[in-house]
N, C-alpha and C positions, 0 to 999 in steps of 0.2 A: 424237346425237353426244355424246361424253364431255365433261364439264365440266373435264377435266384434261388437260394436254398438257405436252410438254417443250420449253423454249427451249434455246438452245445453251449456257446456263449453269446451268440448274436446272429442276426440275420446278415448274410453276406451276399453281395452282388458279384456277378461275373465268375461263374464256375470255372472257366478256363484259367483264371488267375491262380486258383487253387490247384488245378491239375497240371500247372506248368512243371516241366520236368524237374523232379526231385528237389523241390524247395527244401533247403536245409532246416527251415523252421516249421515244416509241416510233417516231420517224421515222428515215429513213435519214440525214437531215441531222444529227439529234441524235447518231446513232452516229458520224458523221464528226467532229463537234465533240468528242465524247468521246475519240476517238483522238488528236486534236490536243492536248486538255487533258492526256491521259496522257503524251504526249511532252514537253510543257512541264513537267509535274510531275517527270519524270525528270531534267530539266536543272537543277532547283533544288538548292541545297545543303540540308543538313539544317536549318541555322538559318533559311534563307529559307522552307522548307516549314513550319517551326514558326511563323513569323510569319504566314504565310498561313492556317494552319489552327489558330488559337488555340482555337477552340471544340472542335475534335476533341481537342486535347490536354487540355482541361479535362474532357471527358467520359471520356477515358482514365484519369483519376485514379480513377474508380469501380472498375475492375478491379484497380487497385493496392491497394485495400482487401482484396480477396480474397487477393492475394499476401501482404499483411501478416499476414492471419489464418493463412495456411499457414506463414509464416516463424516467427511467434511460437510456434505450437504445435510446430513441428519442434524448436526448441531446448528448450522447456519440457518436452516429453515425455521427453527424454533427460537434460537437465542437472539436473532436480529430483532424479533418483536419487542425485546426488552431494552434495546438501544434507545436512548433519549432522542437521537436524531430521527430514528425510524418512527417513534411514537409521534413526534411533532409533524412528520411529513405525511404519514398514512393513517394516523390515529384520529380519534375524536376527543372532545373536551367535555368533562362532566360539569355538573352544576357548581362544583367547587373550583373549577378552573384547572383540574388535573387531567393530563392526557391519558387515554386508554385506547385499547384496541377492541372494537365491538366483537362480541362472542361469535357472530356469524362469520366474520373475516378471520378471526383466530382459528376457527374450525376449518374453514375453506382452505386457507393457505397451508395448513398442516395436513388435512385429510385428503384433499384432492391430489396433492403431490404423492401421497402414499397410494391412493387408488390407481394413479397412473403408473406407479412402480409395479403394482400387481398386473396391470394390463401389459406393460413392457416385458415383465418376466414370463407371462403366459405366451406372448407372441414369439419371443426369442427362442423358446423351446422347439418350435417347429422349424425355424430357420437354421438352428444349429445342427439339427439332424440332416438337413439337406445341403447346407453350405459349409459346414464345419464350425469350429469355435472362433478362430481368430478374426475373420472378416466380419461376421455379425457383431463381434465385440467392438471392432473399430467403428462400425456404423452407429452402434449404441452410444459410444463415447462421443462421437460427432454430434449426436442429438443433444448431449449435455452442454456442448459449446453453444449451440443455438439457444437452448433454454436459459443459459446463464446470460447471454446477450440481452434477451428480453427482460430479465430481472434487472440487469444493470441500467438499462435505459428506461425502465418503467416509470411513468409519472402518474399512473392511476392504479387503484387497487385491482381492477380487472385485468390490466396488462401484466401486473405482477403475478396474479394468479395463473394466467396463461403461461408465463415463463416457468413457473414452478411445476406446472403440469407437464410441459414438454421435457423439462429437466428430469422430472420424476420418471417419465417413461424410459428415458435413456438410462437412468441409474438403475432402475429395476432390471432392465435387460442386461446391462454390463455386470451387475451383481450376480445374476443367475449364471451367466457364462463363466465368470471368474471362479465361482464356487465349483462348478462342474469341471472346468479346466484344471484347477488345482488338485482336485480329487483324482483326476485321470493321469496327471503327471507325477505326483508324489509316489515314491516307493512305499512298500508295506509299512516299514517302521516309522516312516516320516509323515504318513497320512494325518495322524493326530496332531503332531506339532505344526504341520503346514496349515491345517484348518484353524488351529488356535492362533497361528500367526496372522491369518486373515482378520481375526477379531482384534489382534494387537494393532494392526494398521488402522482398522476401523476406529478403535478407541483413541489411538494416537492422533489421528486426524481430527477427531472430535475435540480432544484436548487442545490441539494446535489451533483449531478454528475458534474455540472459546477464548484462547489466549489472544488471538488477533482481534476478536471482538472487544475484549477487555481493553486493548490499547486504544480503540476508537470510541469507547464509551463516553469520555469527557467531551468529545467533539459534537457540536450541534449542527454541523454541515451535512447535507445529504450525501456528500462524498464519503462520509464515514461508513455508512452501510453499503454504498455502491462499491467501495474498494473491497469490502468483505466478500461481496458477490463475485467480483472480478477475479479474485485469486483462484476461483474454481476453474477458470479457463486453463490455468497452468496444470492443474491436476488432470483435467480431461484430456489436455494435449499430450501429457505423458502417457496416459492410457492408450491413446490412439497410436503413438509411436511404438510403445511396447508390444501391443498385439500385432502391429504390422510386421514386426521382425520376429515374432514368436513362431516356433514350429507348430504345425497342426497337431491336434490330438491324435495319438495312435489309435485310440478307440474308434474315432470317426473314420480314419483311413481303413481300418480293418472292416468296419461295417460296410464300406463301399467296395470291398474287394481289392483295394490298393495295397496288397501285402508287401510289395517291395518298398513302397514309400513308408509303410508302417514299420518295416524292419529297419530302415535307415533311422527313423525317428527313435524307435525303441533302443537301438544300439547307443543312442545318445543319452536317453533319459531313463531307460529301464522300466518296463511294466509288463503285466500279465493279464490274460483274459480269464474270466470266470464264467461259470454256467448261469443260465437264465432261470427264471421262476415261472410257475404257472400263474394264471390270473388271480387266484385267491391269494397266493403268496405275495404277488405284486401289490394287491390291494392292501394287505396288512402292512407291507413295507411303506407304501405311500402314506397311509394314515399315520404311521409312526413318524415319518419325515415331516408331515404337516404339523403334528403335535409338537415336535422338537423345534420347528421353526416359529411356531406361534406361542410357545410357552412363556416367553418374555412378555408378550402382549397381555396374556391372561394374568401375568404377575404384576402388571401395573407400569409397564415401561412408558406408556403415554403420559402418565402423571409425572414420572421421573424426567421425561424429556422436556416437560414444561416446568421443571422445578424452579428455574430462575424466576420466571414470571409468577409462579405460585408463591414463592417465598417473598417476593416483593409485595404482592397484595396482602400477604399475611403479616407484613410489618417489618421485614428484614431490609436494611438499607441495600440498594441495588449493588453498590460496589462490593459489599460483603457477600452478597448472593453469588456474584461472579467468582470471587476469590475461593469460596467454599467449593464451588463446582469444579474449578480447575484442579483443586486438590483431590477431588473425587476421581477424576479421570487419571491423574497421576497414580493414585492407589490402584486403579484397575490395571494399568500397565505392569505394576510391580507384581500383582497377584497372578496375572497370566504368565509372566516370565518364571515366577517361582513354581507355577504348576508344571512346567516342563520337567523339573527335577523329579517329580513324583509320577510322571506319565506311565512308567513301567509298573509302578507299585499301586497307584490309586485306581479304584474302580470308577470308571466314568459314570456308570449308572448310580452308584452310591453317592458320588459327588453331586449329581443332579438332584437326587432325593434330598440331600442335606440343603442344597440351595433352595428347594421348594419349601422346606421347613423354616429356614431362616427368613424367607420372603414372607411367610405367614406371620412369624413373630414380629418382624420389623413393621409390617403394615398395621398389625394390631397395635403396636406401641405408638405409631404415628397417629392413629385414630384416637387413642387415649389422651395424647398430649393436647388435643383440641380443648379438653376440659380443664387444663391446668393454666391458670392465668400467669401473665408476666412474659418478659422478653426471653427468659431462659427456655421456655417451652418452644418458642419459635426457633431458637438456636438448636434445640434438641431435634426438632423436625428437620432442620437443614442438615445436621450431621447424619441423621438416620437415612435421609433420602440420598445423600451422596455416597454413603457407605453401600446402600442398596444398588446404586448405579455401578459401583465397583464390582460387587459380586454377581449382579445380573449380567453384566457384559463379560466377565471372566468365567463365570460358572454356567449360567444359562446358555450364553452364546458359545463360549469356548468348548464346553462339553457337548452341548446340543448339536452344534455344527459338526463336530467330530463324529458323533454317533450317527447322525443323518447321512454323512458321506459314506460311512461304513455300510449302513443298511441298504442304500441304493445300489441295485445291481448294475453291472457295467453296461449292458445293452440298453437299458432304459434310464441310465443315470441322468442324462441331460433333461429328459422329460420329468423324471421324479423330482430332481432338485428344483426344476422350474416350478413344479406344482408347490413345492415347499416355499419357495420365494413368493409365489403368488399368494399362498395362504397367509404368510407373514405380512405381506404388504396390505392385503385386504383387512386382516385383523388390526394392523397398525392404523389403517385408514379409519376403521370403525371406532376404535378406541380414541384416536386423536380427535375425531369429530365429536364424540359423546362426552369425553372426560371434562372439557371446559364447561359444559353445561352442568356438571356435577359440582365443581368447586367454585366457579366464578361468582362474583358478588351480584351480578345481574341475572343469575339463573338459579341453580339449585342451592348455591351458597353453603355447600357442605364444608368447605375448607378442608382442614386436616382429617375430618371424619370420612373423607373419601378413602382413607386407608382401610376402613372397615369393609368397604366393597371388595377391594382386592385381597383382603385377608380371606374373605369367603371363597374367592376364585382360587386362592393358593391351596385351600383344602382339596379342591378338585384336581389341582396340579399334582399334589402328593399321591392321590389315588391313581390317577392316570399313569404317572411315572412308574408306580409299582407294578401295574398290570400290563403295560404295553411297551415300555422302553427296555431293550435288551442290553446285556453286558457284552460289548464287542471288542474289548481291549485285546490286542494282539491276535485277533481273528482275521483270516482272509475272507474275501467276498464269497469264495466258494463254500467255506465252512459256515458262514452266516446264512447263505442260501440253503444249505443242507439242513441247518437247524430249523429254519422256517418251514421247509418241506416236511420235516419230521414232527412238526408241531411241538417242538421243545419249549417248555416254559421259559419266558425271557430271563428268569432268575438263574437258569441252568445252562445258558448258552456256552459258558466257558468249558463245559464238559464235552463240547463238540470239537475242540481244538485237536487237529490231527485226524479226525474221522474221515474228512474228504480225501486226504492223501491215501489213507488206508483203503478206502473204498475203491479208489482209482487203481491201486496196485493189485487189488484182488481181481 
């Protein structure tokens, strides 16, 4: 007889572990108690759930370190290009004697880092299923230390590119693990806030990184941008330490038949299993996750990520470009925190729809401002772009990550979310590579008219969100699975709350 079989939630190895005499967590009574606990958990407010599950919240701080690593690198990778010291060291000089970064290197430094993030996220999905979550995350964070060292000591464009690629591989991997780990640790009521908190740490580190760069903008010494790179050593080091002392994911332990170990961990952090989907349902879920992870890229995040450089070549003084951008990230943090107040009342799907509509309008206005002469139009573009950064990070990411974590089934969560991160990284690579050729003066020279391109993509985002993004607020993974199996329209998922428990009792 095979030593491996499938439960109704995941594939489990070592049948004897399940047959061990009278496991208290394998009985029908335990299952019934679990259903009651699940229903009680649903009735808690977010604050009450946080008070009950303090240990889980503390453990969730560990994946926040991975999000911090991703956020700091995201801003440093693009914003250092605008530092005068960096321009003098790695740039070229035009006929007027002004330094600039050639389009090919602007694209390569941004795009290849993101491509390697995609590769890292893809590879880590296979390792996490075999070796767990914590040790692959430690290895990935260690890679970022090596990549940062190459960037710090780089004296040529090629060596700097190599450092960014190695760093990107590690960041893609640790981001995929962090998102998965957070979704598996957080209790039902806290899954949304925890996923949104990942975005908070991501945005906070972007703002912090931009603030650090702002401090060193006046310096013309190469040490200015090297210090900015070096700070990432501290962030990566904290991620290594955090994951080294983290408990293993109970989902991984259960999938390996290590039920006693899983029981010990679950007694600390509290979690439950849910049923698996057939291949069609899994495909639908995976496509939804891919869309949610790439929505920001379709909405123009590549243009916004390069907003400082974009605004400088549009005529805004560099110091003001940095000041406006720092304010934009501060606004993002405020919006995300305020969104917690409405977590129980707001529809994640509707908020995402509103974000897509706002994205369309703002991109349209940015394109129109190209035809308005004067410095006021440039300031208008600056304000619009930084407000867009605020709601893209807080709404696209905050709500998108939350829904994606809900949609991914437990058994395939690591692989599903890894596919999402891969999709996001690939789209980010593609857009980061192509967007400079749209707006830069030595290529397409569209300038602010690039907004029209992403206004068109925003229309597609609105349509796709309406037809494929479900409303998962306050739904368990089992209820979401059931809704997919029953082919319930995504607009009516809320009608499935409670159906799984009723079905189980019947």
